[in-house]
C-alpha positions as CSV (number, residue, x, y, z in Angstrom):
1,X,-25.2,8.2,-7.0
2,X,-25.8,7.1,-3.5
3,X,-25.0,3.5,-2.3
4,X,-26.3,1.9,0.9
5,X,-25.7,-1.6,2.2
6,X,-27.5,-3.8,4.6
7,X,-24.9,-5.7,6.5
8,X,-27.5,-7.9,8.2
9,X,-28.5,-9.3,4.8
10,X,-24.9,-9.8,3.6
11,X,-24.0,-13.5,3.0
12,X,-20.2,-12.7,2.5
13,X,-20.1,-13.9,-1.1
14,X,-17.6,-11.1,-2.1
15,X,-19.2,-10.5,-5.5
16,X,-19.4,-6.8,-4.7
17,X,-15.7,-6.5,-4.1
18,X,-14.9,-8.3,-7.3
19,X,-17.2,-5.9,-9.2
20,X,-16.2,-2.7,-7.5
21,X,-13.2,-2.9,-5.2
22,X,-12.9,0.9,-5.0
23,X,-16.4,1.0,-3.3
24,X,-16.7,-2.2,-1.4
25,X,-14.6,-4.3,0.9
26,X,-15.1,-7.2,3.3
27,X,-14.5,-7.4,7.1
28,X,-11.6,-9.7,7.8
29,X,-13.3,-11.6,10.7
30,X,-16.5,-12.7,8.8
31,X,-16.4,-11.4,5.2
32,X,-19.4,-9.1,5.6
33,X,-19.5,-6.2,3.2
34,X,-18.0,-2.8,4.2
35,X,-18.9,0.3,2.2
36,X,-15.8,2.4,1.4
37,X,-17.5,5.1,-0.6
38,X,-21.2,5.9,-0.3
39,X,-21.0,8.5,-3.1
40,X,-18.7,7.0,-5.8
41,X,-17.8,9.0,-8.8
42,X,-19.7,8.6,-12.1
43,X,-16.8,6.6,-13.6
44,X,-17.6,3.8,-11.2
45,X,-21.4,3.8,-11.7
46,X,-21.5,0.8,-14.0
47,X,-19.3,-1.3,-11.7
48,X,-21.4,-0.4,-8.6
49,X,-24.7,-1.3,-10.4
50,X,-23.1,-4.6,-11.5
51,X,-22.2,-5.2,-7.8
52,X,-25.8,-4.7,-6.8
53,X,-27.0,-7.1,-9.5
54,X,-24.5,-9.8,-8.5
55,X,-25.2,-9.6,-4.8
56,X,-27.1,-12.9,-4.0
57,X,-28.6,-11.3,-0.8
58,X,-29.7,-8.1,-2.4
59,X,-27.8,-6.2,0.3
60,X,-26.8,-3.3,-1.9
61,X,-29.1,-0.4,-2.8
62,X,-28.1,2.1,-5.5
63,X,-29.9,5.4,-5.9
64,X,-29.2,7.8,-8.8
C-alpha cells in the first residue's frame, strides 16, 4: 500500500487523524495533514482507506 496526500487540497478537518493516527497527523500552525508513513503496514490498511473516504477534500490517495 502506498499513500500520498495533497496538502494544497487539505481543509484541515482532521478526519484522517481520527481514522488512522499512526499514518496521519496535522501541522500545529494550520491543521493541514502531514503524512507520517507513506507505506503503512497491512494491519492499518482498513483505517487508511477509511481516512481517504472520510476526507472531505479528497486529499488522500491510496494505491494498493
